[in-house]
C-alpha positions as CSV (number, residue, x, y, z in Angstrom):
1,M,-0.2,0.0,-0.6
2,R,2.9,1.8,0.8
3,Y,4.0,1.8,-3.2
4,I,0.7,2.6,-4.3
5,D,0.6,6.0,-2.1
6,A,4.1,6.4,-3.3
7,F,3.6,5.7,-7.3
8,L,-0.3,8.3,-6.8
9,G,1.2,10.9,-4.4
10,G,4.2,11.5,-7.0
11,Y,1.5,11.7,-10.3
12,S,-0.3,14.1,-7.9
13,G,2.2,16.0,-6.8
14,Y,4.1,16.8,-9.9
15,F,1.0,17.3,-11.4
16,N,0.4,20.5,-9.0
17,Y,4.2,21.4,-8.5
18,L,3.9,21.6,-12.9
19,I,0.6,23.6,-12.6
20,S,2.1,26.0,-10.4
21,E,5.5,26.9,-11.7
22,V,3.7,27.9,-15.1
23,T,1.2,30.2,-13.9
24,Q,2.6,31.3,-10.6
25,P,6.2,33.0,-12.1
26,H,9.1,33.5,-9.0
27,W,12.7,34.0,-9.1
28,Y,12.9,30.1,-8.6
29,N,10.8,28.8,-11.1
30,Y,12.6,27.0,-13.5
31,F,10.0,26.9,-16.5
32,Y,10.4,30.3,-17.1
33,W,14.1,30.1,-16.0
34,L,14.5,27.3,-19.0
35,I,12.6,29.7,-21.4
36,G,14.9,32.9,-20.2
37,V,17.7,31.1,-20.6
38,S,16.8,29.2,-23.9
39,L,16.2,32.7,-25.8
40,F,18.7,34.6,-24.2
41,V,21.2,32.0,-26.1
42,F,19.0,31.8,-29.3
43,I,19.2,36.0,-29.0
44,L,23.4,35.5,-29.1
45,E,22.6,32.9,-32.4
46,I,20.9,35.3,-33.4
47,C,23.9,38.2,-33.3
48,F,26.7,36.5,-33.3
49,P,26.3,33.4,-35.6
50,W,29.6,30.9,-35.9
51,R,28.3,29.0,-38.9
52,K,26.7,32.3,-40.4
53,N,25.5,29.7,-43.0
54,Q,23.9,27.6,-40.8
55,G,19.7,29.5,-40.5
56,V,17.9,30.6,-38.0
57,F,15.5,28.2,-37.1
58,R,17.8,25.2,-37.9
59,K,17.3,21.7,-38.6
60,D,15.2,20.2,-36.2
61,F,15.0,23.6,-34.1
62,F,11.0,22.7,-33.3
63,L,11.9,18.7,-32.4
64,D,14.4,20.2,-30.2
65,L,12.3,22.5,-28.5
66,F,9.9,20.1,-28.2
67,Y,12.7,18.0,-26.4
68,M,13.6,20.6,-24.1
69,F,9.9,20.9,-22.3
70,F,9.4,17.2,-23.1
71,N,12.9,16.0,-21.0
72,F,12.7,19.0,-19.0
73,F,9.2,18.3,-17.7
74,L,6.4,15.9,-19.6
75,F,8.6,13.0,-18.7
76,S,8.5,13.3,-14.8
77,L,4.5,14.4,-15.1
78,I,4.2,10.8,-17.4
79,I,5.8,8.3,-15.4
80,Y,9.5,9.6,-14.0
81,N,8.5,11.4,-10.9
82,A,5.5,9.0,-10.2
83,L,8.1,6.0,-10.3
84,S,10.7,7.1,-9.1
85,E,8.9,8.2,-5.9
86,V,8.4,4.1,-5.7
87,V,12.5,3.4,-5.9
88,V,14.2,5.8,-3.7
89,L,11.5,4.1,-1.2
90,A,12.4,0.2,-2.2
91,F,16.0,0.9,-2.1
92,H,15.5,2.6,1.8
93,D,13.7,-0.3,2.9
94,F,16.3,-2.5,1.6
95,L,18.6,-0.4,3.8
96,A,17.0,-1.0,6.3
97,F,16.9,-4.8,5.9
98,F,20.1,-4.7,6.5
99,G,20.5,-2.0,9.3
100,I,21.5,0.5,7.3
101,K,19.4,3.7,7.8
102,N,20.5,6.2,5.3
103,L,23.9,6.2,2.7
104,V,25.4,9.3,4.6
105,A,29.6,9.4,4.6
106,I,30.8,12.6,4.3
107,K,28.8,15.4,6.1
108,V,29.3,18.7,4.2
109,G,26.0,20.4,5.9
110,Q,27.8,22.7,8.6
111,L,29.5,24.0,5.2
112,S,28.5,27.5,3.9
113,T,25.5,27.1,1.2
114,P,28.2,28.8,-1.2
115,L,30.6,26.0,-0.6
116,Q,27.9,22.6,-0.5
117,L,26.4,24.2,-3.5
118,F,29.9,23.8,-5.4
119,I,31.0,20.7,-3.4
120,L,27.5,19.2,-5.4
121,F,28.5,20.9,-8.5
122,I,32.2,19.3,-8.2
123,I,30.4,16.0,-7.5
124,R,27.8,16.0,-9.7
125,D,29.2,17.0,-12.9
126,F,32.5,14.6,-11.8
127,T,29.6,12.0,-12.2
128,H,28.0,13.4,-15.3
129,F,31.2,13.1,-16.7
130,N,31.6,9.4,-16.4
131,I,28.2,8.6,-17.2
132,H,28.5,9.9,-20.5
133,R,31.6,7.7,-21.3
134,L,29.2,4.9,-19.8
135,L,26.5,5.8,-22.3
136,H,29.0,6.0,-25.0
137,K,31.3,2.8,-24.2
138,V,28.7,0.6,-23.2
139,P,26.6,-0.2,-26.6
140,F,23.6,-0.4,-25.1
141,L,23.8,2.7,-23.8
142,W,25.1,4.1,-26.8
143,N,21.7,2.3,-29.0
144,Y,19.7,5.6,-26.6
145,H,22.1,7.9,-26.2
146,K,22.3,7.8,-31.1
147,V,19.4,10.4,-29.9
148,H,21.4,12.7,-28.7
149,H,24.2,12.4,-31.1
150,S,21.2,12.6,-34.2
151,V,21.8,16.7,-34.3
152,K,22.5,17.3,-37.3
153,Q,23.0,20.8,-36.9
154,M,23.8,22.3,-33.8
155,G,22.2,24.9,-31.7
156,F,21.3,25.9,-28.7
157,A,17.7,22.9,-27.7
158,A,20.3,20.0,-29.4
159,H,21.3,20.4,-25.1
160,L,18.2,18.9,-24.3
161,R,17.3,16.6,-27.5
162,Y,17.9,12.8,-26.2
163,H,16.0,9.5,-25.5
164,W,14.0,9.6,-22.4
165,A,15.9,7.0,-21.2
166,E,18.7,9.0,-20.6
167,N,16.8,10.6,-17.2
168,I,16.9,7.4,-15.7
169,F,20.4,6.1,-16.5
170,Y,21.7,10.5,-14.9
171,K,19.3,9.7,-11.9
172,T,20.2,6.3,-11.2
173,L,23.6,6.3,-11.5
174,E,23.8,10.1,-10.0
175,Y,22.1,8.8,-6.6
176,I,24.1,6.8,-4.6
177,P,27.2,9.1,-4.6
178,L,24.7,12.6,-3.6
179,A,23.3,10.6,-1.5
180,M,26.3,9.7,-0.1
181,V,27.4,13.3,1.3
182,G,24.8,14.7,3.9
183,F,24.5,18.0,2.4
184,G,22.5,20.9,4.5
185,I,20.1,22.3,1.8
186,D,17.4,20.7,-0.5
187,D,17.5,23.5,-3.7
188,F,20.1,23.1,-5.6
189,F,18.1,25.6,-8.0
190,I,21.5,27.8,-9.0
191,V,23.9,24.7,-9.7
192,H,21.3,23.6,-11.7
193,I,20.1,26.6,-13.7
194,F,23.9,26.9,-14.4
195,T,24.1,24.1,-15.8
196,L,21.8,24.4,-17.9
197,F,23.1,27.7,-19.5
198,I,26.7,26.1,-19.9
199,G,24.8,23.3,-21.7
200,H,23.1,25.3,-24.0
201,L,25.7,27.6,-24.7
202,N,27.8,24.3,-25.4
203,H,25.4,23.4,-28.5
204,A,24.7,27.1,-29.4
205,N,25.8,28.5,-32.9
206,I,28.3,30.8,-31.9
207,Y,31.8,31.4,-31.0
208,L,32.5,31.3,-27.9
209,P,36.5,31.9,-27.1
210,L,37.6,31.5,-22.7
211,G,41.1,32.0,-23.6
212,P,43.2,29.8,-20.5
213,F,39.4,28.8,-19.2
214,K,39.2,26.6,-21.7
215,Y,40.4,24.4,-20.0
216,I,38.2,24.4,-17.3
217,F,34.8,24.7,-18.8
218,N,33.7,23.4,-22.2
219,S,32.7,25.7,-25.1
220,P,31.1,25.3,-28.2
221,Q,34.4,25.1,-30.1
222,M,35.7,21.9,-28.2
223,H,32.1,20.2,-27.5
224,I,31.5,20.5,-31.5
225,W,33.9,18.2,-31.7
226,H,31.8,15.2,-29.4
227,H,29.0,15.4,-32.2
228,A,31.5,15.0,-35.4
229,K,31.1,12.6,-37.4
230,A,34.4,11.5,-37.7
231,L,36.7,10.5,-34.7
232,P,40.1,9.9,-34.2
233,K,40.7,6.3,-34.4
234,D,40.4,3.7,-32.1
235,R,38.6,5.7,-29.7
236,Y,34.7,5.5,-28.9
237,G,34.5,8.6,-28.1
238,V,35.8,12.5,-27.1
239,N,35.0,15.6,-25.0
240,F,33.0,14.1,-23.2
241,G,32.7,16.8,-20.0
242,L,28.9,18.5,-19.7
243,T,30.1,22.0,-17.9
244,L,33.8,21.6,-16.9
245,S,36.3,20.9,-19.4
246,I,39.2,20.3,-16.7
247,W,37.7,16.1,-16.5
248,D,38.7,15.6,-20.6
249,Y,42.2,16.9,-19.9
250,L,42.7,15.3,-16.6
251,F,41.7,11.6,-18.0
252,K,42.8,11.9,-22.1
253,T,39.6,12.2,-23.7
254,N,40.0,15.5,-25.2
255,Y,40.1,16.1,-28.9
256,I,40.2,19.7,-30.3
257,P,42.6,18.7,-34.1
258,K,40.9,22.4,-35.6
259,N,38.6,24.8,-35.9
260,G,35.2,22.7,-35.9
261,R,32.9,24.8,-37.3
262,D,31.7,23.5,-40.6
263,T,32.7,19.9,-39.3
264,V,30.2,17.2,-40.4
265,L,28.0,16.3,-37.5
266,G,26.8,12.4,-36.6
267,F,27.8,9.0,-36.3
268,K,27.6,6.0,-38.8
269,D,25.2,4.9,-40.9
270,D,22.8,8.4,-39.0
271,E,21.2,8.7,-42.5
272,H,19.1,5.8,-41.1
273,F,18.1,6.5,-37.6
274,A,15.3,6.7,-37.0
275,K,13.9,11.0,-37.4
276,S,10.8,11.9,-35.2
277,F,10.1,11.7,-31.7
278,T,8.2,8.9,-31.7
279,E,10.7,6.9,-33.5
280,Q,13.6,8.6,-31.7
281,A,11.1,7.4,-28.0
282,S,11.0,4.3,-28.7
283,P,12.4,2.1,-26.2
284,F,13.5,-0.4,-28.6
285,L,16.2,1.5,-30.4
């Protein structure tokens, strides 16, 4: 009964949350921050295009726009939030069976809020870097990650074009390392919006010179090579960093051979890959 209540509560709770996000704008509102960040980066693309021959409404622009809202909100409403409530409850019940009350191994809750946010950001980004590598290295996971790499013209909205299963992969694999750190705050809004902004920039049609900061932060000039159709020999992928590039330099997965402005994007045989959302969203890719 607890699991049924958790499942139904997940639906009603997220539905009410989403309605309030749309109807009650406020400073910690993900819905309007997604729109605001997207409009800002879109304006940058219009005013300072890196690939000047690429249309403002590039190939699959509106498909990617739909993906943005689907992956950020609608998938949680359809099933993810309700299912995750049940899974988390079952996981805690499993731990309780062995007498484990929680997973906290490092308590940082007494630190200042900015320091806690910084620690969260570093752990989360490093975890995502490694998950991203798995998405490329494991054939089963790569089948789903191909959706993201089916982008043929880069633009800000391509950031959130990915198969709904990736929500499950990322959230599941990041849960334990984040749960092991005893944060004293519940709202990581700043971290989420910052990574959203950097992710949009990395996929945008803009030139963003970072100078020495290129060894710390990802950029469109670095990330374009991650989406390149032709990869270096014997490498399953390059430039896996999401927000930070430092992981790629530390683990020798960095690759920027030249200006990649006009490099061909995609993957081998992508001309036969699913084109519509319904085809790409299939669980049997």
